[in-house]
C-alpha positions in Angstrom: 4.9 18.1 19.6 1.9 15.8 19.1 -1.7 16.7 19.3 -3.8 15.4 22.1 -4.7 12.4 19.9 -1.1 11.9 19.0 0.0 11.9 22.7 -2.7 9.3 23.5 -1.4 7.1 20.7 2.2 7.4 21.8 1.1 6.6 25.4 -1.0 3.6 24.2 -4.0 5.0 25.9 -6.9 3.5 24.0 -9.6 4.8 26.4 -8.3 8.4 25.8 -8.1 7.9 22.1 -11.8 6.8 21.9 -12.8 9.8 24.1 -10.9 12.3 22.0 -12.3 11.0 18.7 -15.8 10.7 20.0 -15.7 14.3 21.2 -14.6 15.7 17.8 -17.0 17.0 15.2 -16.8 15.4 11.8 -15.6 18.7 10.4 -12.6 18.6 12.8 -11.4 15.3 11.4 -9.1 14.9 8.5 -7.5 11.5 7.7 -4.7 13.0 5.6 -3.7 15.4 8.4 -3.7 12.5 10.9 -1.4 10.4 8.8 0.9 13.4 8.2 1.2 13.9 12.0 1.9 10.2 12.8 4.0 9.4 9.7 7.4 9.7 11.6 6.2 7.1 14.1 4.7 4.8 11.4 7.9 4.9 9.5 9.8 3.3 12.3 7.6 0.4 12.9 9.3 -2.6 14.5 7.1 -5.1 12.6 7.8 -8.2 14.7 4.5 -9.8 13.4 4.9 -9.5 9.7 8.6 -8.5 9.3 7.7 -5.7 6.8 6.6 -2.1 6.9 2.9 -2.6 6.4 1.5 0.1 8.5 3.0 3.1 6.8 2.0 1.7 3.4 -1.5 1.1 4.5 -1.8 4.5 6.0 -0.4 6.3 3.0 -2.8 4.5 0.7 -5.6 5.7 2.9 -4.1 9.2 2.9 -4.1 9.3 -0.9 -7.8 8.3 -1.0 -8.6 11.0 1.6 -6.7 13.7 -0.3 -8.7 12.8 -3.5 -12.0 13.1 -1.6 -13.1 9.4 -1.8 -14.1 9.2 1.8 -17.1 10.8 3.5 -16.6 12.4 6.9 -18.2 9.4 8.6 -15.7 7.0 6.9 -12.8 9.3 7.8 -13.7 9.2 11.5 -14.0 5.4 11.5 -10.6 5.0 9.7 -8.9 7.5 12.0 -10.2 5.6 15.0 -9.1 2.2 13.5 -5.6 3.5 12.7 -5.1 5.2 16.1 -6.2 2.2 18.1 -4.2 -0.2 15.9 -1.1 1.9 16.4 -1.3 1.1 20.1 -1.3 -2.6 19.3 2.0 -2.3 17.4 5.6 -1.7 18.3 7.5 1.4 17.1 11.1 2.5 17.7 12.2 6.1 17.4 14.8 6.4 14.7 15.7 9.8 13.2 18.1 10.8 10.4 19.0 14.2 9.0 20.9 15.8 6.1 24.1 16.7 8.0 27.3 15.2 6.7 27.5 15.1 2.9 30.5 17.2 1.7 30.6 16.9 -2.1 28.9 19.5 -4.2 27.5 17.0 -6.7 26.1 13.5 -7.0 26.0 11.3 -10.1 26.0 7.7 -11.3 29.2 7.0 -9.3 27.5 8.2 -6.2 24.6 5.8 -6.9 27.0 2.9 -7.5 28.8 3.6 -4.3 25.5 3.7 -2.3 24.4 0.3 -3.8 27.8 -1.2 -3.0 27.4 -0.2 0.6 23.9 -1.5 0.8 25.1 -4.8 -0.6 27.7 -5.0 2.2 25.1 -4.1 4.8 27.0 -0.9 5.7 24.0 1.3 6.3 25.9 4.3 7.6 28.0 4.6 4.5 25.0 3.9 2.2 23.1 6.6 3.9 26.0 9.1 3.4 25.8 8.6 -0.4 22.0 8.7 -0.3 22.2 12.2 1.2 24.1 13.4 -1.9 21.6 11.8 -4.2 18.7 13.2 -2.2 20.1 16.7 -2.5 21.2 16.7 -6.2 19.4 13.7 -7.8 16.3 12.9 -5.7 14.4 11.2 -8.5 17.4 9.0 -9.4 17.6 8.1 -5.7 13.9 7.2 -5.3 13.7 5.2 -8.5 16.8 3.2 -7.9 15.9 2.3 -4.3 12.6 1.0 -5.7 14.5 -0.9 -8.4 16.6 -2.5 -5.7 13.4 -3.4 -3.9 12.2 -5.3 -7.0 15.3 -7.4 -6.9 14.0 -9.2 -3.8 10.3 -9.7 -4.7 10.5 -13.5 -4.3 12.2 -13.3 -0.9 9.8 -10.8 0.5 6.4 -11.5 -1.2 6.9 -8.1 -2.9 7.2 -6.1 0.3 10.7 -4.9 -0.5 9.1 -2.9 -3.3 5.4 -2.3 -2.3 6.0 -1.3 1.3 8.1 1.7 0.2 6.5 2.7 -3.1 4.1 5.1 -1.4 6.8 6.2 1.0 9.0 7.3 -1.9 6.1 8.8 -3.7 4.5 10.7 -0.9 7.1 11.4 1.7 10.3 11.9 -0.3 9.2 15.1 -1.9 10.4 18.7 -1.9 10.2 20.4 1.5 9.2 17.1 3.2 9.8 16.7 6.9 10.1 13.0 6.5 12.4 12.5 3.5 15.6 11.6 5.4 13.8 9.2 7.8 12.1 7.6 4.8 15.4 7.1 3.0 17.2 5.8 6.1 14.4 3.4 6.9 14.4 2.0 3.3 18.1 1.6 3.2 18.0 -0.3 6.5 15.4 -2.7 4.9 17.3 -3.1 1.6 20.5 -3.9 3.5 19.0 -7.3 4.4 19.8 -8.5 0.9 22.6 -8.8 -1.7 22.6 -7.3 -5.2 24.3 -7.8 -8.6 27.3 -5.5 -9.3 25.5 -4.1 -12.3 22.0 -3.8 -10.7 22.1 0.0 -11.2 22.5 -0.4 -15.0 19.1 0.0 -16.7 19.0 -2.8 -19.3 15.4 -4.2 -19.1 13.6 -4.0 -22.4 10.7 -6.1 -21.3 7.2 -4.9 -20.6 3.8 -6.2 -19.6 2.3 -7.3 -22.9 -1.3 -8.1 -21.9 -2.3 -6.2 -18.7 -5.7 -7.8 -18.6 -4.4 -11.3 -18.8 -1.7 -10.5 -16.2 -4.4 -9.1 -13.8 -6.3 -12.4 -14.2 -3.2 -14.4 -13.4 -2.4 -12.4 -10.3 -6.0 -12.4 -9.1 -6.1 -16.2 -9.4 -5.9 -18.4 -6.3 -6.4 -17.9 -2.6 -4.0 -17.2 0.3 -1.3 -14.7 1.1 1.1 -15.5 -1.8 -1.5 -15.1 -4.5 -2.9 -12.0 -2.8 0.6 -10.4 -3.0 0.8 -11.1 -6.7 -2.2 -8.9 -7.1 -1.0 -6.2 -4.8 2.4 -6.0 -6.3 1.1 -5.9 -9.8 -1.1 -3.0 -8.9 1.8 -1.1 -7.4 3.9 -1.8 -10.4 1.3 -0.3 -12.7 0.9 2.7 -10.4 4.7 3.2 -10.5 4.6 2.9 -14.3 2.3 5.9 -14.3 4.6 8.1 -12.1 6.4 10.9 -13.9 9.6 10.4 -11.8 10.1 6.6 -12.4 13.1 7.3 -14.5 11.4 5.6 -17.5 12.9 2.4 -16.2 10.7 -0.3 -14.8 12.3 -3.7 -14.1 9.4 -5.8 -15.4 11.5 -8.9 -15.6 11.8 -9.1 -11.8 8.0 -9.3 -11.4 7.5 -11.7 -14.3 10.3 -14.0 -13.0 8.6 -14.0 -9.6 5.1 -15.1 -10.8 6.7 -17.5 -13.2 4.4 -19.8 -15.2 1.3 -19.2 -12.9 -1.9 -19.6 -14.9 -5.4 -18.2 -14.7 -7.8 -20.0 -12.4 -10.4 -20.8 -15.0 -13.1 -21.8 -12.4 -12.6 -18.5 -10.5 -12.8 -16.5 -13.7 -16.0 -18.4 -14.8 -17.5 -17.7 -11.4 -17.1 -14.0 -11.9 -18.3 -14.1 -15.5 -21.4 -16.1 -14.6 -22.5 -14.0 -11.7 -26.0 -12.7 -12.2 -26.1 -9.0 -12.7 -29.0 -7.3 -11.0 -30.1 -3.7 -10.6 -29.9 -2.2 -7.1 -31.0 1.2 -6.1 -29.0 1.7 -2.9 -29.1 5.4 -1.9 -27.3 5.2 1.5 -24.5 3.4 3.1 -26.9 1.9 5.6 -28.9 0.3 2.7 -25.6 -1.1 1.3 -24.5 -2.4 4.7 -27.8 -4.3 5.0 -27.8 -5.7 1.5 -24.1 -6.6 0.9 -23.1 -9.5 3.2 -19.6 -10.7 3.5 -20.7 -14.0 4.9 -22.7 -14.6 1.7 -20.0 -13.1 -0.7 -20.8 -15.3 -3.7 -24.5 -14.3 -3.5 -24.1 -10.6 -2.8 -20.9 -9.7 -4.7 -23.1 -8.5 -7.6 -24.5 -5.9 -5.2 -21.1 -4.4 -4.8 -20.3 -4.6 -8.5 -23.5 -2.7 -9.2 -22.5 0.1 -6.9 -18.9 0.0 -8.4 -20.2 0.4 -11.9 -22.6 3.2 -11.1 -20.4 5.3 -8.7 -16.8 4.3 -8.2 -16.3 6.9 -5.5 -19.2 5.7 -3.5 -18.1 2.1 -3.9 -14.6 3.0 -2.5 -16.1 4.9 0.4 -18.7 2.3 1.4 -16.4 -0.7 1.3 -13.6 0.9 3.4 -16.2 2.0 5.9 -17.7 -1.5 6.0 -14.3 -3.0 6.8 -14.0 -0.9 9.9 -16.9 -2.8 11.4 -14.7 -5.8 11.8 -11.7 -4.3 13.5 -9.9 -6.5 16.0 -6.5 -6.0 17.8 -4.8 -8.5 15.3 -5.8 -6.3 12.3 -4.1 -7.5 9.2 -2.8 -4.5 7.1 -3.3 -6.6 4.0 -7.0 -6.1 4.4 -6.9 -2.4 3.4 -3.8 -2.8 1.1 -5.4 -5.5 -1.0 -8.7 -3.7 -1.2 -6.9 -0.5 -2.3 -4.9 -2.4 -4.9 -7.9 -4.2 -6.4 -9.9 -1.0 -6.7 -6.9 0.6 -8.4 -6.8 -2.2 -10.9 -10.5 -1.7 -11.6 -9.6 1.9 -12.8 -6.6 0.6 -14.8 -8.4 -2.4 -16.4 -9.5 -1.6 -19.9 -10.9 -5.0 -20.8 -14.5 -5.6 -21.7 -16.7 -6.0 -18.6 -13.7 -5.6 -16.4 -13.6 -9.3 -15.5 -9.9 -9.3 -14.6 -10.2 -6.5 -12.1 -13.5 -7.9 -10.7 -11.5 -11.1 -10.0 -9.0 -9.1 -8.1 -11.7 -7.4 -6.0 -13.3 -10.7 -5.3 -9.9 -12.0 -4.3 -9.4 -9.1 -1.8 -12.9 -9.4 -0.3 -12.5 -13.2 0.0 -9.2 -12.8 1.9 -10.9 -10.4 4.3 -14.1 -12.4 4.7 -12.2 -15.6 5.5 -10.2 -14.0 8.3 -12.5 -11.7 10.3 -15.3 -12.5 12.7 -18.3 -12.1 10.5 -20.6 -12.4 13.5 -19.7 -8.8 14.4 -22.1 -7.6 11.7 
């Protein structure tokens, strides 16, 4: 049973959505609760525009920030409105899966191997059968190995075969989750698009990321969707590396093989290094909104860097809120996903002056500024 807002979304009634949200007090709004309610629908996105599961990834990244109290009530309200309206612009199909059917009283490496063999054949039903055993007896093994399979197709999917489902495995395939079976079934359907090596389940990779700062610089170099996905995928890789249930096995070689011999854009790096640092005393979001101008990004990027270095939480809140000003029906989920990833890299980046992660933030903001109507604000 959906809430009144949920019903309006399912019925694609934008007028009703706006009325409901406008009538709610800020204390009655919670972005994490909203995503929890609509997750089953988001999971079954028929993404005819992008061909990948962008919406659930975008929503779960926002949910994480909400749970960790990065957003003010004002920002949460704007984000809920954006997500709700945007859902009516997209196509969703109702697909449900449950736990009924698995007969064995164990699951092990042979179960995993059988599941992967069926995924490779495109036999989704059989693959799902074996996944049910793993979900019951070896859930961490299941989640990690599905993500490992996802990394096998990075070059064919711009990283989406991994990044679109990282947050799904992390947040929705957990103990007592209402969404675990739908999440697994959805991912298996996606992975069945591709073929895999017979020994893909054998953990052999001894590689690692030697110089994280340099790698961030490489991935943050260049414009356009491919370079943006290098940065997004690296951020998700590094988040995965920090997870306790990653099986201690990260297939670094798949990422390194994908980006190949890409080099740092020296001009782009020098631009960030040479940006004049100035002191700003911006006490409110309104002051920030009037001072930081996307249409003059090169001139006002130091404004945001100043906020970021003083108060990371405020910088996260204000930029996500600013983005909602530019909503349009063709909203690109990469806007939020790239911003989230770049800000995560800022926290991970241990280099002096954080030049690599500042490059990634500039990359994300540039991608956004080049694609929205800046006349709106």
